[in-house]
N, C-alpha and C positions, 0 to 999 in steps of 0.2 A: 353833517353831511357825507362823510367819510363815512358814516356810518349804514347810508342810503346808498353809496356807491358800493359798498362793501354787501350790500343787500340786494342790490339790484347784479352784483357782481355772479353771487352765490345762487340766484336763483335760474341766474342763465347759464353755468357752471351745471346746475340739479335738474335742469329740466327734466331731464329723459325718469329722475325717481319720483320728481313730485308731478308728472302727469302719469307715470303707472300707479301711483299710491293714490289718484283721483283727488291730492290736497294741488288746493288751489296756492297759487305764487303771483310774483310778477311779471315773470315770464307768462304763465297761462295770458296775463292782461294785454303784455305788452310786444309779446314777440320780440322776432327777432330787433326791436328797438329798446331792446333792454343791456342790451351790451353797449351801445352809444349812448342812452341814460348813463350807465353808469362812469365812465369817460365823464360826460361832461358833468356829471353831480363830483367827481372826484375837482375838475378843473374846480367848481366853484369855492370847493372844500378849501383847495389850497388858494384862492383867492382871499378866503377871511384869513387864513392862518397856514401857512404853508408849514411852519415850525410842529406844528401838531399835525397835519393832516398828513402828512408825508413818513412819517414816525408811524402812523398810525395802522398805516396802508402796506406799509414794508412790512410791520408786525402779521398784519390781516394772509398776508402772503406765506413769512415763513411758518403761521399756524397752517394755512392749509394744506401748505408741502408737506407739514410733520405726520401726517396718514398716510403717504405715498408710498410707506415701505421702500422705499431707496429705489422708484422707477424712473427711469431714463425719460428724459425733456427732450425739446427737438434742438438745445441748448447743446445738447449730450452730455450733460448733469446731470448727477443721479437728486434726487428728490430732495436725498441730506445735503449736500450741496449747496443745490441751494437756498437752502435754508441757510445756511453757518454763510453762503457770501450774502446776503439778504440784511443777515443782522449785520455782519464786518460792515457791510456799507451805509449802515444806516448808523452803527456805532460813528463810523468815521462822518459824517454830515452830520449827525444830529445828538449823540453824543450818548451817555452810558443811563444817564437817568431818563432820558425821552424815549431810548431804543427799550431799555428792559420795562420800562413801567408801558408801554406797548403790548410787548411779546405775553407779559408776566397777563395784563388784562386781558389780550386775546384769545390766549388758551383756557383760560377764567370764560371769556363770554361762550366759545366754545362747550367748553364742558355743560354750562348752565345749557346751554342750547341743544345738545345732544342730550342732556337730562329730559326735555321737556319732549326729543324726538324719540327716549328709545321706548317707550310701548307703540307710540304709531309708524315705525321702519321697523317693526320687530320680521315682520316679512315677506319686507322689502330687501333686506341684506344689505344693509348700504353699512359703510363705516362706522363705529360710531366710540369715542373713546371710553362713553359709560358700560360696555361691551368689553372692551380691553381690561378696566382698570375695578369696576363694577359702579354699584350707584352709590353709597353713601361714601368710598371714595373717592369717587368721583367729585361727588359736593364737598366735602372736607377739600381737594386741592385745587376746589374755585373759589374758596372762600382764604385759604394759603397765598393761593397768588393773586386775588381780590387785595389784600393785604402789602402782599409784596408789593405791586403796583402803587398803591397809598404812599409807602415807605419811600416808592424810588421818583415816584413825583405826584404830588395832591393835585393838580391842576390838572392836570389830562386823566387822572380817575375819574375825579368830580365828572368832567364830563362825558368819560364813556358811562359812568354808572346814570348819569341823567336820560341821555340822549339813546343808551340801546334801548330801556323800556320805549322814548316814543317814537322810537323809529321802530321799532315792533308793533304799535301799537296804529300809527301810521299806516302800517305796510297791511297790517290785520282789516283796519276800517276798508282802506282801497279795495281789496282782492273782496270782501264783502257785499259793497257795496258793489261794483261792477259785478259780481256774481249775481246780485238780487235783480238788476238791470238786462241780466242775461246776456252781459261782455264776454262773460268766463263760462265756458262751457266745458263742463269735464263727463 
């Protein structure tokens, strides 16, 4: 459920990029309801197991902020300071193992997602870690981070490795089905 909440939030935040690139997303399917559904999905994930859902979501947030290059946010803090505080709060509430497993795994997933999106986003001009690191380096770093996640916490690593492809498959099926019915008009 945390992965689905993250995908909903990501599609909401990337709605302009997805629409300009004519890519179907959950936002094109659900519109403004995408954001409230992401909150609902995260609440359900917390109801199942908050000790796993919360550090994963904090890891997702920190990973998303890494690429923001020091931008200043409504909090008055820079993205880098928000990343540091997010990780610090996660360490305080959830401990070293869950925090670092979550951060390592979310960066690994972001790298894999960027590898998949690399050729699709070339013309859109979006920020992509693969552009910064290179394809081979991004692939190797994602494997190293996956192994680091495994060392930090095997349970959360197994959940992410199993859950992420399931979430992406379900999202793909939802978008494809909605598109075939004409619910998504790009």
